[in-house]
N, C-alpha and C positions, 0 to 999 in steps of 0.2 A: 575926563568924561568919556564913557564908552560910546562909540559911534556904531561901528559895523558888527561888533562881536567877533571879529576875525583879526584882531590886532596882535602883533607881537608884544611881549612883555614891556612894560614901561615902569621901571622902579625909580621913583624920584626921591625916596628916603628909605634907608635900610629897614626892612620889616623885622619886627613890628615897630612902626613909627610911633611918634608921641601920641597921636590920636588913638591908635589901637591900644597903646599901653594905658591911656586914661580910661578907655572903655573897659579894659580888663580890671582895673581897680574898682570901677563902679560895679561891675558884675560880681566881683568877689564879695561885695557888701550885701548882695541880695540872692545869690544862687548858692545852693548847697555845694560844698567844696568837692564833692565826688563827681561832678559833671564835666566841667571844662578844664582841660589840662593847660596850666599857665606856667610858663617859664620866661626867662629873659629873651628867648628866641621865638616864642610861640604863645598865642595865635595872633592872626590878624583878624580884624572885624570887617565884615563885608558891608558895603553900602549900596552896591548895585551890581547887576550881572546881566549879560546879554550874550547870546551865542556861546562861544567858548571862553569868553572873557569875564573876569570878576574884578571889580574895583573895591579897594578897601577904604577905610575911613581917612587914610592919609593921602588918597589920590593915586596910590600905586595900582597899576593894571596888571593882572595875572592871566596866564592861560590855565584853565581848569582841566586837569587831567584826571579828575575824579567824578565828573558829572554830579558833584554834590551828593556823594554816596550812591551814585548810579541813577539818580532821579532824572537828571536833565538829558535824557537820551536824544532829544531833538534840539538840544541847546537851551540855554537859559532864556526865558521870556520869548519863546517862539511867537511871532506875531499872530499866527492863526490860533494858537492856544490862548494867548492873552486876550484876543478879541472875543473868543468864546466865553471867557470868564467875565469880561466886562458886560457882555450882552446878557448873560445869565444872571449876573448880580443885579441888573436893573429889573429883573422879573421876580426872582425867588432866591433868597439867600439861604434859607433853611427850610426843611420839610419835616414830616413825621414819618420817617422811613418804614416803620413796621405797623403804622396805624393808618395814616392818610399819606401814601407814598407820593413823592414827586415823580412826574412822568419821565424825567431824565434817568431815573433809576431803571425803569423798564427798558428804555431805549439802549442803555449801556449793557444790560444783561443780554438783550437780543444781539447786540454787536459782539459781545464776548462769545456767544454761542457760535458765531460764524468762524472765529479763529480757534476755537477749542478743538481737541482731538476727537470729540464725540459728536454724533449727529444731533443729539438732544442734550441739553445741559441745564443744570440748576445751580444757583450760586447764592452765597451769603456774603454781603459786603461788610467791611470793617474799615478802620482808619489806618492801622499800621500792619506791617508784615507779620509781626509776632502774633497779632490777633487772628490773622488768617491761618497761621499754624495752629493756634488754639482750636479754631473751628474745625480744621482738618482732623486733629487728634480726637476731638469729641465725635465727629462723624464716624471715624473708624471704630470707636468704642460702641456707638449705637448700632452700626452695621454688622459688626462681628461678634459683639458681646464678649470680646477678649480684651483683657487689660494690658497685655504686654506690648512693648514697642521696641523696635530696633532702630537705632540711629548710627551714624558713622563718625569715627574719630576724625577730628578736624572740621566737623560740620558746625555751622552757625545758623540758628533758626530764630533767634530773638531772646529777650531777657525777661518776659513775663513768666510766671511759674511753670506753666505747661511747656512753653517754648524753651525755657531754660533747662528743663528736664531732659530735652533732646539735643541741647547744645553741649559740645564736648569740652569747651574751654574750662579748665579747672579754676582759673582765677575768677571767672564769673560765677561758678557754681559753689565754690568753697564756703562763702559766708552764709549761704542759704541751704546747705546740703540737707539739714534735718527736715526741711519743709518741702523738698523736691519729691516728685513722684518717683517711687523706688523701683518700679518694674520696667526699667529701660536697660537694654543691652546695647553696648557699643561694639560695632564691628569695624575692622580696619578698612580704610579707603585706599585704593591702589596708589602706590608711590613708586619712585624709581627703583626702590629695593624690594618692593612687594607687589607681585603681579595680581591680575584679576582672579585667577583660579584660586590662589591662596585666600583672597578676600571672600570669595563665594563659599569656600570651605568654612571659614570663620563665621560666615552668616548662618550656615547650616548648624554649626555648634551653638550659636546664640539661640536659634529656634529650639534646639534640644535642651539647653539649660533652662530656658523659660518653661518648657513643658514639664520638665522634672520638678520645677519649683511650684507647679500648679497654677501658673499664670501664663497661658499660651499667648503667643504673639498675635496681635490683631492689626498692627500697622508697622510698615517700614518707611521711614522718611529719609529722603536723599536729595542732594543738590546735583543737577546734571554737571555742573562745574562748581567746585567749592570756591567761593569768592573770598570771604574774609579768612577762610582757612588757608589761603596762600595761592590762589589761582591754580588749583589742582584739577587737571583734566583727566578723567578716567580713560583707560584704553578702550578701544572698540570692543563691544560685546559685554562689557561689565554691567551696564545698566540693564541690558536685556537679561543677563543672568540674575540680577537682583529681582527683576519683575517675575521671572519664571520661578525662582525659589520662594518668593513671598506667596505667590498664588498657589504653589504646591502645598504650602503650609497653611492656607486658609486666611492669609493676611492681605490687607489692602496696601497699595503702594501710593505714597504721597510724594509728589515731585514739588520741591520747594524751588520755584522759579522767580522768587521775589527779586533776586538780583540778576539772574541770567535771562529772564523773559523779555519779550518785546524788542528783540533785535540785538541785544548786547553781544551774544556769542556768534552772530552771523546768520541766524535764522530767527523767525518771529518767536518761536519757542525752542528752547534748547533740546527738548525731548524729540523734536522732529529730526535732529541730526543723528539721533540714535535709532530712529525707526521703532520706538516703543511707545506704548500708551499706558499711562498710570491710571489709578482709580480716582485720585484726587489731585488737583493742581492749585498751588498757591501763587498768586501774583501780587505785586505791590511796588514800592519805590517809584519806578517810572510811570506806573499805571495812572496816577492822578494828574499827570502833566505839571507837576510841581506842587499840587495840593495833596493833603493826606488821604490816601485811598488804597485799600487792598481788597482782595476777594479770595474766597475758597470756592472752586468750581468742581463739579463732578457730574457724572451721568445720573439720570433719574433713579436707576436701580440702586445706586449707592446713596444719593442724597435723600431719597425718600425714606431712609431709615429715621430721619427726623419726623416726629409726629406732626400732623396738621395743626396749625395754630387754632386755639379755641378762644383767642382774645388776649393771651399772654404768650409771646414768643419764648421758646425755650432758650434761645440764644439771640440776643439783640444788643443794640447800643444806641445811644441818643443820636449819633450822627450817621447812622446806617444809611447808605445810599445818598450821601449829601449832594444836593443838586449842583452846587458849584463844582465840586470835584468830579461829578459824573459828566458835566458839560465839558470840563477841561479834558477829561479822558476821551470822550468821543472825538474832540478836535485832534487830540494827540494821535489817536489811532488812524485818523485820516492822513495826518502828516506822515506817519510811519509808512503807510501804504503808498501815498502819492509820491513821496521822495525816495522810495526804495531804500529805507534805512537799514533793514537787515542785510540786504545785498551789499550796501556800502560798508557796513560793519565787517562783513566777511572779506571783501576785497582790500579795504584799507587796513584792516587788522593784519592780514597776511603780509602786506607790504611793510607795515610798521614792525612786525615781529622780525622780518628779514633784515630790515635796516638796523634794528637794535642789536640783533645777533652779530651783524657785520661790524658795527661800531664798537661793540664790547668784546669782540674776539681777542683772546690773549689777556684779558683782564683777569688776574688771579682773584680779584674780589668778587667775581661773578661766576656762579655755578651754571646757570642757564637762563634763557628767556623762554617762557612758556605761556600757553593760553589758547584762546579761540576767539576769533573775531576781534572786536575792540575790548577785549577782556584779557589783559596781558599782565604778566608778573615777571619781575627780574629777581631771581633768587641770589642772595648775597652770601658771602662766606664769613663775614666779620662778626657773626654771632648775634645773640639776642639784642634787639633794639637797633640793629644796623640800618634797617630801612627807615626807621623814625629819624635817625640822625641824617640820613641822606635826604629825607623830605624837608628837613630844616634848611639844608644847603640849597636845595632846589627852590625853596620859597624865596630865598635871597636873590635867586636868578629870575624870579617871576613866574615860577611854575608851581601849581598846587597839586600835591600828590599825597598818597596815604601809604602807611605800612600795612602789611597783611601777614598772615601766618601766626601760629600760636607763639612764636618767638619774635615776631616783629622783624623778620629778616627777609621779607619779600616786598619789593616796591611794586605797589599795585598801580596799573595804568588803565583807566577806564574812562576815557574822555567822551564828550558828546559824540554821537554818531555822525553829526553834521560838521565836525571839525575839519579844517582845511589841511591839505598836504603841507602847506607852508608851515603851519603851526606844529604839525607832527614832526617834520624834519627838524625844526628848531628844538623840539622837545628831545629828540634823540641826541643832538649835539649837547644840550644842557645836561642830560643825564650822564653822558660820558665825562663831561667836565666836572660834574659834582662828585662822581665816583673817584676820579683822579684829579683833584684840584690843581 
C-alpha cells in the first residue's frame, strides 16, 4: 500500500505480475487491439497512485518518471486537489457549459487571465489537448480568413483530424492521409545539425510556397519544447524568429503548451523563458489536476473573431467547463503557486540533468542528455525502439518511463515536480544500470 507517495521502488513480483497479466487478458476481450500495447513484458495495470508513486495490481510500487503523460505535475492525488474534487462533487457534478454555465467555469477563466501573457483574455474550454488545438486552428481561420498552416517536423499536437493534420509523425498520419487537411506546410525544427537560421529560412520558403499555391498561411503552430518529438529544445531566439516571421506574413502564432505549460520546463509557461508572446495558447494535460480539461486562450482582438452566440455556439462540447475539472484546476493552480513548483522544476531539473550527464559520461549508448526543467530526455544510439526497450528494463527495477522521438530512441523523463531528490538520485542510478545491465 502506498503511504507517503515518496517511497523507493518495491518490486515484489517481476512485472507484469499474474494480476496484471490477467487484467491484460480481460482487456483484450473488450478493447480494440489498436489501443494498448501488450507483450510478455508490458504493461502493468495501475491500482493506486500517490505523490511520485504508483502501485500496480500485483502490489508492486513504482516511481513514476512520466507524471502519467505529464498530467501529475503536483504529484498523484495531491491532497488539496483531491479535497477540492470531493467538495465540488458534493455540490455539482455536471453543468451546462454553454447554456447554463457552472460558476466554476467563470472562476477558472478569471484565474487563467491572471497567468496569461495578455492583459485581457478570452478562452474556450475542452476536454483533451487535441481539442484545444482544434479550437486554435479554427480561431486562426476565422481571424485571418487564410487556410494555410505551418507546423514543424517532430511536432505532436494530437490525433483528431485537425490536430493530426499538424502532427508530423507519418505513422499516425499515413492511414488517414486522404482525409487530412491538405494545406499544411512542415518546416524543420532546430536540431544539433540544423540551426535556427536555417529553420527560419525554411519557414520563409513555406510561406512562399503556400502563397504560390493560392492558400496563404494563416497560422503557425509550435511547441516551445517538443515533448513527444524527443525533448527537443530550440536554441535562443528561434521562437522569437518564428513569431516575427509569422506576423510579417499576416499569420497568427499558436503556442502548444499542452505538455510544457504549468511549470514543466521551469517556468509557469514555457513562452516566458523565450520572452515572446503568441497570439493563441493551448493548455491541457496538467491543467485539470488529473481530470480531463484543456483550453485555448487568446486576447480579445483575436478571440472575438468568433461570432457572438445567438443560442447555438459555433464550437462547443457537452462537457465544456466541467465543474469538477474546473474545481480541480483552481486547486492545482493554487498548489503550483504556493509550493513554487515552476522554480522547483527549474532547480531540480538542472541538478538532475547534471547528475544524469555525469552518471552516463562515457556511455557509448548515450548521445546526450537534454531538456529544460523537469522535462528531460536521454538520446540513445541503439536505433529505433531503443528507449522502449530501456523502459521495459526500468519497469523491472520499479521505474515507470516512456520512449519519445519519432524513432523511439529518446528516454523521456518528466516526473512530478514535487518528486524528492532521493527518488531522483535513485532514478539516475537505475537508468545507468538499465543502460548497462
